[in-house]
Structure formats: structure tokens, C-alpha cells
C-alpha positions as CSV (number, residue, x, y, z in Angstrom):
1,M,79.3,112.1,97.0
2,T,83.1,112.3,96.5
3,V,83.1,109.3,94.2
4,T,80.2,108.2,91.9
5,L,79.6,105.2,89.7
6,E,77.6,105.8,86.5
7,V,76.8,103.1,84.1
8,A,75.9,103.3,80.4
9,D,76.4,100.9,77.5
10,G,78.2,98.4,79.7
11,V,80.7,100.9,80.9
12,G,80.9,102.0,84.5
13,T,82.6,105.4,85.1
14,L,84.2,105.7,88.6
15,R,84.2,109.5,88.9
16,L,86.2,111.3,91.6
17,D,84.4,114.5,92.5
18,R,86.0,116.3,95.5
19,P,86.8,119.8,94.3
20,P,89.1,121.5,93.8
21,M,91.8,118.8,93.5
22,N,90.1,115.5,94.2
23,A,92.2,115.1,97.4
24,L,91.9,111.5,98.5
25,D,90.9,111.7,102.2
26,S,89.8,108.6,104.2
27,A,86.2,109.0,103.4
28,T,86.9,109.2,99.6
29,Q,89.2,106.2,99.9
30,D,86.4,104.2,101.6
31,R,83.9,105.3,99.0
32,L,86.2,104.4,96.2
33,K,86.6,100.9,97.6
34,A,82.9,100.4,98.0
35,L,82.2,101.5,94.4
36,A,85.0,99.5,92.9
37,E,83.6,96.4,94.6
38,E,80.2,97.3,93.3
39,A,81.6,97.6,89.8
40,S,83.2,94.2,90.2
41,E,79.9,92.5,91.1
42,R,77.5,94.3,88.7
43,S,76.7,92.3,85.6
44,D,75.8,95.5,83.7
45,V,79.3,96.8,84.2
46,R,81.6,95.1,81.7
47,A,84.4,97.7,81.6
48,V,85.4,100.6,83.8
49,V,86.7,104.2,83.3
50,V,88.4,105.9,86.3
51,W,88.1,109.7,85.8
52,G,88.7,112.7,87.9
53,G,86.9,115.2,85.6
54,E,88.2,117.6,83.0
55,K,90.6,119.6,85.2
56,V,92.4,117.1,87.5
57,F,92.6,113.4,88.0
58,A,93.7,113.5,91.6
59,A,96.4,115.6,93.2
60,G,97.1,113.1,96.0
61,A,96.1,112.4,99.6
62,D,94.5,115.0,101.9
63,I,97.6,116.4,103.5
64,K,95.7,118.4,106.1
65,E,94.1,115.2,107.3
66,M,97.4,113.2,107.2
67,R,99.3,115.9,109.1
68,A,97.0,115.5,112.1
69,M,97.5,111.7,112.2
70,S,99.8,110.0,114.6
71,Y,101.9,106.9,114.0
72,Q,99.2,104.8,115.6
73,D,96.5,106.5,113.5
74,M,98.4,105.7,110.3
75,V,99.0,102.1,111.3
76,D,95.3,101.7,111.7
77,R,94.5,103.6,108.4
78,S,97.2,102.3,106.1
79,R,95.5,99.0,105.4
80,G,92.3,100.8,104.4
81,L,94.3,103.1,102.2
82,Q,95.9,100.2,100.3
83,D,92.7,98.2,100.2
84,A,90.9,101.0,98.5
85,F,93.4,101.0,95.6
86,T,93.7,97.3,95.5
87,A,89.9,97.1,95.1
88,V,90.3,99.1,91.9
89,A,93.3,97.0,90.7
90,R,91.3,93.8,91.3
91,I,88.2,94.7,89.3
92,P,87.9,91.6,87.1
93,K,87.1,93.7,84.0
94,P,89.1,96.0,81.7
95,V,89.8,99.3,83.5
96,V,91.2,102.4,81.9
97,A,92.3,105.6,83.8
98,A,91.4,108.8,82.0
99,V,94.0,111.3,83.3
100,N,93.4,115.0,83.0
101,G,95.7,117.4,84.7
102,Y,97.5,116.3,87.8
103,A,97.8,112.7,88.9
104,L,100.2,113.0,91.9
105,G,100.9,110.8,94.9
106,G,97.7,108.9,95.5
107,G,96.4,110.1,92.2
108,C,99.3,108.5,90.4
109,E,98.9,105.4,92.5
110,L,95.2,105.2,91.5
111,A,96.1,105.5,87.8
112,L,98.6,102.7,88.3
113,C,95.7,100.4,89.3
114,A,94.1,100.6,85.8
115,D,95.0,98.2,83.0
116,I,95.9,101.2,80.7
117,R,96.2,104.9,81.1
118,I,95.1,107.5,78.6
119,A,96.5,111.0,79.5
120,A,95.9,114.5,78.4
121,D,98.7,116.3,76.6
122,N,98.9,118.6,79.7
123,A,98.9,115.9,82.3
124,K,101.5,115.6,84.9
125,L,102.2,112.5,86.9
126,G,104.5,111.8,89.8
127,Q,105.1,110.5,93.4
128,P,106.0,113.6,95.4
129,E,105.7,111.9,98.8
130,I,109.5,112.2,99.4
131,L,109.1,116.0,99.6
132,L,106.9,115.4,102.6
133,G,109.4,113.2,104.3
134,L,107.4,110.1,103.3
135,I,107.3,107.4,100.6
136,P,104.3,106.3,98.5
137,G,102.0,104.3,100.7
138,A,99.2,103.2,98.3
139,G,101.2,100.9,96.0
140,G,103.5,103.4,94.3
141,T,106.7,101.7,95.2
142,Q,105.4,98.4,94.0
143,R,103.1,99.1,91.0
144,L,105.3,101.9,89.5
145,A,108.4,99.7,89.6
146,R,106.6,96.9,87.9
147,L,105.3,99.1,85.2
148,V,108.3,101.3,84.3
149,G,111.2,99.4,85.8
150,P,113.0,99.9,89.1
151,S,115.4,102.6,87.9
152,R,112.8,104.9,86.5
153,A,110.5,104.3,89.4
154,K,113.3,105.2,91.8
155,D,114.1,108.4,89.9
156,L,110.5,109.6,90.2
157,I,110.2,108.4,93.8
158,F,113.6,109.7,95.1
159,T,113.2,113.1,93.5
160,G,109.5,113.6,93.8
161,R,109.5,115.3,90.4
162,M,106.6,115.4,88.0
163,A,106.7,113.7,84.6
164,D,104.9,115.5,81.8
165,A,102.7,113.6,79.4
166,Q,105.3,113.0,76.8
167,E,107.9,111.7,79.3
168,A,105.2,109.5,80.9
169,L,104.4,108.1,77.4
170,A,108.1,107.5,76.6
171,I,108.7,105.5,79.8
172,G,105.5,103.6,79.7
173,L,103.8,105.3,82.6
174,V,100.9,106.1,80.3
175,D,99.8,104.3,77.1
176,R,98.3,107.1,75.0
177,V,98.4,110.9,75.0
178,V,95.5,112.9,73.5
179,P,94.3,116.5,73.6
180,A,92.8,117.3,77.0
181,E,89.2,117.6,75.7
182,E,89.4,114.1,74.2
183,V,90.6,112.1,77.2
184,Y,87.3,110.9,78.6
185,G,86.0,110.2,75.1
186,A,89.1,108.1,74.2
187,A,88.9,106.2,77.4
188,S,85.2,105.5,77.0
189,E,85.6,104.4,73.5
190,W,88.3,101.8,74.6
191,A,86.0,100.7,77.4
192,R,82.9,100.4,75.2
193,R,84.8,98.3,72.7
194,L,85.9,95.8,75.3
195,A,82.5,95.9,77.0
196,R,81.2,94.2,73.9
197,G,83.8,91.4,74.2
198,P,83.8,88.0,75.8
199,A,83.5,88.8,79.5
200,Y,84.9,85.6,80.9
201,A,87.9,85.5,78.5
202,L,88.7,89.1,79.3
203,R,88.5,88.3,83.0
204,A,90.8,85.3,82.5
205,A,93.3,87.3,80.5
206,K,93.5,90.0,83.1
207,E,94.0,87.4,85.9
208,A,96.6,85.5,83.9
209,V,98.7,88.6,83.3
210,D,98.3,90.2,86.7
211,L,98.9,87.0,88.8
212,G,101.5,85.7,86.4
213,L,103.6,88.8,87.0
214,E,103.6,88.0,90.7
215,T,105.1,84.5,90.3
216,D,107.8,82.5,88.4
217,L,107.4,81.6,84.8
218,T,106.6,77.9,85.4
219,S,103.8,78.8,87.9
220,G,102.5,81.5,85.5
221,L,102.3,79.0,82.6
222,A,100.4,76.6,84.9
223,L,97.9,79.4,85.7
224,E,97.5,80.3,82.0
225,R,97.0,76.6,81.1
226,T,94.2,76.3,83.8
227,L,92.5,79.5,82.8
228,F,92.7,78.6,79.1
229,A,91.2,75.2,79.5
230,G,88.5,76.6,81.8
231,L,87.2,78.9,79.0
232,F,86.1,75.8,77.1
233,A,83.2,75.6,79.5
234,T,81.9,79.0,78.6
235,D,79.2,80.1,76.2
236,D,81.5,82.8,74.9
237,R,84.0,80.3,73.7
238,E,81.2,78.5,71.8
239,T,79.9,81.8,70.4
240,G,83.4,82.9,69.3
241,M,84.4,79.7,67.6
242,R,81.1,79.2,65.9
243,S,81.2,82.7,64.5
244,F,84.8,82.2,63.3
245,V,83.9,79.0,61.4
246,E,80.7,80.3,60.0
247,D,81.4,84.0,59.4
248,G,85.1,84.6,59.6
249,P,87.3,86.2,62.3
250,G,86.2,89.2,64.4
251,K,82.5,89.0,63.8
252,A,81.2,87.3,67.0
253,T,78.6,89.0,69.1
254,F,78.9,88.1,72.7
255,A,76.1,88.2,75.2
């Protein structure tokens, strides 16, 4: 399988496994979408790590496959391409990308779908599609600009250059940089911590931030208000408040 989902301690690892560079061909995209949707639905998955292995996250789309495609072929395929990545972005649970090595083109776009990105000190990220006479087609022009700002996004997209780990950290493209051998462990630790948290509150927080960024402030505040009030109907809210009153902050154990 080119993508697998393994679950342990509440954490689902979406592992890309298409050697040598985890090129994201159509079959891999479809498999990624199916497993992202499975991770969304499974109650035993409370947080997700997206990982490409110790050597490379994903070096982009399968150029040999794309070269053979006509305009009509890509019109038919482009929706599936975006849907695969959107399925990862819409996992209603905390998602961390563990980035070793290259995360280029579609690989960078996949990392952008996570809530945070932990990168190896030798990682390189970028959107080199312009060098093929193309633009990013799996969310890069949209998610990258929202994350690092339009000017920095345009610099990376217009030039097709790669940003090393330290530059990526400086511009907010990644959130932490660790030694290469510690990437998956650091990402898993983050995911495990949140897997023990209040699932419905985390889901509401993610929805409030993500959807709020797509609308105006007034609408975003209305969404936040609705989600906030809705959490008063959950067992997690009762557990958290009871624990706070009886034992002090930060000691609640959520089911």
C-alpha cells in the first residue's frame, strides 16, 4: 500500500510509503483521501501524524504520470487531487505533519493541511511547480498564502526555490525544527498529548479557527459563540469543570 493508517494510543499515523520519493500519483492521492476519511470517523483515532518516513516526506506529484495527461485529463483529475488534500485538512482532530527531508510541491501542500508542522533540521520545503510551467494545484496558492502571508508565498511560488528548515521556521512555514532522528517522536508526543484531551472541545477549536479564517470577524465570532455554547452539552465540559473545582487546573482525565 502506498499509504497506511496505523493506530496506537489514540494516535493514527498516516504513513506515505511509495519509494523512493513518495511521489503522489493518482492512486496514492485516492488512498490518502480514503484513509484520511477513515481517520476522521474512527473513534479510536483522536489525533493524527502525517509522515513520509525517515528519509523524505514527499517530493511532489508523479511528474511522469502528469506529463502524459491532457488538459481534459487534468480537468477530470484536478478535483480528486484537491479533494485528497482537503480530506486531510478537514480531519476534525489535531493533525501534525512530521517532515523529514523533502516536502516539495504536493508534499509541501500536504504538510500545509496539518495543524502544525515539525520539521527535521535537514528538511527542505517549497513549491517548485513554476519550474514545470505550472502553479501549485493542490492548495498551495491558497493555504501557503494564508499561513505565511501573500508576499512570502509569492516569493516561494514565483521562484520555485526551496526553503531550508531554519528559513521555514523563521517565516512560519514550520513550527518546530528538531534533529532528523527525532521528528517522528516529537510529532507523536504532541499527538499523544492531545489524544488525551477533550475530543469535542478540540474539534470545536479547530473548526472555529479554520472556518473563522474563511469569513469576516463578525461571522467568525458568531461561529465561536455557537461552538462555545454547544460544548456545555458535552460530558467533557462536565469532567473538565468538575476536576478544576475539585482538584485544580490541568488534572482532568477525559474519556
